[in-house]
C-alpha positions as CSV (number, residue, x, y, z in Angstrom):
1,X,92.2,122.2,36.6
2,X,92.5,118.6,35.2
3,X,96.3,119.1,34.8
4,X,96.6,120.2,38.5
5,X,94.7,117.2,39.6
6,X,96.9,114.9,37.5
7,X,99.9,116.6,39.1
8,X,98.6,116.1,42.6
9,X,97.8,112.5,41.9
10,X,101.2,111.9,40.5
11,X,102.8,113.4,43.6
12,X,100.7,111.4,45.8
13,X,101.7,108.1,44.0
14,X,105.4,109.0,44.0
15,X,105.1,109.7,47.8
16,X,103.1,106.7,48.5
17,X,105.7,104.6,46.7
18,X,108.5,106.0,48.9
19,X,106.3,105.1,52.0
20,X,105.7,101.6,50.8
21,X,109.5,101.1,50.3
22,X,110.1,102.4,53.8
23,X,107.4,100.1,55.2
24,X,108.8,97.2,53.4
25,X,112.3,97.9,54.8
26,X,110.8,98.0,58.2
27,X,108.9,94.6,57.8
28,X,112.2,93.1,56.6
29,X,114.0,94.3,59.7
30,X,111.2,93.0,61.9
31,X,111.6,89.6,60.2
32,X,115.3,89.6,60.6
33,X,115.1,90.5,64.3
34,X,112.3,87.8,64.8
35,X,114.6,85.2,63.4
36,X,117.4,86.4,65.9
37,X,114.8,86.1,68.7
38,X,113.9,82.6,67.6
39,X,117.5,81.6,67.5
40,X,118.2,83.2,70.9
41,X,115.3,81.3,72.6
42,X,116.0,78.1,70.7
43,X,112.4,78.0,69.3
44,X,111.1,76.5,66.2
45,X,110.9,79.2,63.5
46,X,107.8,77.8,61.9
47,X,105.7,77.7,65.1
48,X,107.1,80.8,66.8
49,X,104.7,83.7,67.1
50,X,106.1,87.0,67.9
51,X,102.8,88.4,69.2
52,X,102.6,85.6,71.7
53,X,106.3,86.1,72.7
54,X,105.8,89.8,73.4
55,X,102.6,89.2,75.3
56,X,104.4,86.7,77.5
57,X,107.3,89.0,78.1
58,X,105.0,91.8,79.0
59,X,103.1,89.6,81.4
60,X,106.3,88.6,83.0
61,X,107.5,92.2,83.4
62,X,104.2,93.2,84.9
63,X,104.5,90.5,87.5
64,X,108.0,91.3,88.3
65,X,106.9,94.9,88.9
66,X,104.1,93.6,91.2
67,X,106.5,91.6,93.2
68,X,108.8,94.5,93.6
69,X,106.1,96.6,95.3
């Protein structure tokens, strides 16, 4: 029983490590894309907030859709 639990725990830790690596790669990609967006919009990298940018773009798209109706 104890050996089975240890094996399950080992597999969990191994799988979690793979998932963490995948998440880290995703976060690095987001960081790279954010830098590209900052450069595209000629923004200051230190003060740029991706959440604010996405919110503003969403608001803009919603208003364009309203105008098209």
